[in-house]
C-alpha positions, 0 to 999 in steps of 0.5 A: 850288170857283168860280174865275175866270179872268184873261185877260191878252191881248196884241195891237197898242197905240200908247204909254202904260200904259192901258186904253184900247182896243187898235189893232193897227198894224204898228210896235207892240205891247201887253199887256192884261188883264182881272183878275177876283176868284172870284167874277167882280167886276173887281179893282182896284188889282191891280199888274202888269210887264211886262219884255221885248225892248222894256224894263220896264213896270208897270200898275195895275188900274182901276175895272173891273179892266183894265190895259195896257202898250206896247210897241213891239219884238217879241219874249219878255216877261214878265208878272208879277203881285203876289200881295200887291196881290190883293183881300183874300181873294184868291188865285193858284190856283198860288203860284208861278206869278207870271208868264207868259213869251209872245211877242210880234208886231207887228200881232198877239196873244197870250194868258196865263192866270192863275187865282184861287181855292183852290191847286191843281196843274197849272194852265195856263200858256201861251196860243196864240202870236200869230195862232193860229187856236184859238177863243175868247180865254181872257178871255172872261168865264165861259171856261176855257181848261183842261178839268177846272181846278178840277173839275166844278161847278154853276157851271162846268156852267152856264156851259159850258152858256150858252157852249154855246147863245150860240155853237150860235145863232151857229152857226144863222145861217150852217147855216141858209142852208147847209142851205137850198142844199143843199135846193133845189139838192142842191149842198154849197158848201165854200164857204160859211165864206168867206161867213162870213169875209167878213162878219167882214172888211167888219165890221173895215174898217168899223169900225178902217179907216172909223170907223164904228159897229160895229152899222152896221157888222155891218148893211152887212157883211150887206147886202154879203154877201149880194150877194156871194151874189146876185153867186155864183148869178148869175155862176158857179152860174146858167151851171154849172146851165144847162149841166147840171153835175153836182152833184160838178163844181160841188161841186169849184168851191165847194172851188176858190173856198173856196181861192181866197178863202181865200188872197185874205184872207190875202194882203189881211189877213195872217196874224194875227187882228184884232179887229172891236171893240177895246174890252174886253168888259163881264162881265154876271152872270146868276147862276152864268153870266157873259157879256159884254154882245156876247155877250148882243145876238149872242145876242138878235140871232141869236135874232130873225134865226132867227125871222124866217127861220122867218117867212119861210118858212112865212108869206110867198109864197116861203117857201113856194115856197122850202120846195116847191122843196126838197121837189120843185123838179120839181113846184115848176116844173110848178106854176107856181113860178119855180125859178130865182128861188127858187134866186137867193133862197135864195143872196142870203139864205143870203150874208147870214146868213152874212155876220151870224153872221161878224160875230156870231162875229167879236165873241163869240170877240173876233178874227177871222182869213182862215181863220175861216169854214174853222174853223167850216165842219166844225161847220157841215156837221155842224150840217146833217147831224145835223139832217137835210140840207136842212131849216132847222129841221134846221139850227137843232137841230144847230147847238144839239147842236154848241154844247153839246156843244163847250162840255160836253165841255170839262168833261172833256176839253181844249179843244183837242178840245172839236170832236172831242167834238161830232163824234163825238156826230154820229157816235153820231147817224147811226148810231142815225138816219141821216136826221138829228135831223129828216130824212126817210128818203127823203132817204138813200141 
């Protein structure tokens, strides 16, 4: 039977109970959420209470199903929903679980899961603690934080497939750049994940600190991310290449750079999660599938940018030169192609794509953190390897496979293990086709 997840998101909030956007700060916290019916429609007029270290407060959902209650003291809070105020015909899947207790920290967020639908057992209770690094928030429309909740249905399969395609497109933005870097230089950059984090952090800074429009902030974050790639190649990688430093040593440098950047981000921003856009996401129903407006826009932007990257590689002189360098750098240099210039362009473009991917992934997951890039780096390497090392098309294909398999696997295994399922598929495919989906055999060995 189709069911809907009611997510209760805890994060920083200033004063009175309302469904206004939350802006985390160091002295206040908040309890906010969105309640939907079993059909995914907003549930208005539902009464909730929050009782804990800072006292008791109450809230009622608005016409859009959202509600909010402020807290000013860190500690444990119990969120209670009044079943009598649910819309007619709606009920809790677990009628006895009307309350959820979570630990709230200031300038951070936690999540609690309620579910509406036919009564059943095994309903999940608590979401990750504040600052946890789990992937999608539980209140993402159509997501279900517990595998098998409500059983496998056609609607759940369609929803997970849609989630997987969206996530795969966003993952491909970063994976294509990583694959091009490997193709032109032979270097596997373990610092590429931090380019993803940089894009998300820059967007957060421009939106929440500067007060800039979200999409203008995304453009600036992408441009600055691309500039960081240019600076990296000019200041680190080209000097290492000129000194004929081996690829193994260069790879170790990328690992060290990754660690430096991760801890720099943590030092500057703290260990909590940050929301680029603090407004409540608006759901959009497309038949049996429910996605947010942000997710649809992010997927559309990713598809357009990836199509532009494909056109660049296929139809421009620089793009053809890039493919030539990727195939045979020595032969490309002998034919008059400026290999170093092409590599500089690849580093710049790859960093820009990763930064844009970081912005869109941060919007898709509705939060970002200092180690977000490290979390998705393994998936990026899996996508590049699965698709075929050094091929942009293979990175795109591998990313879509990884995204779909990761989301679909949560139908049968706990969602915390869904990425393990994707990596298992990687191993099985490489056992059958070692060069990857679109790779060539002469690249192996």
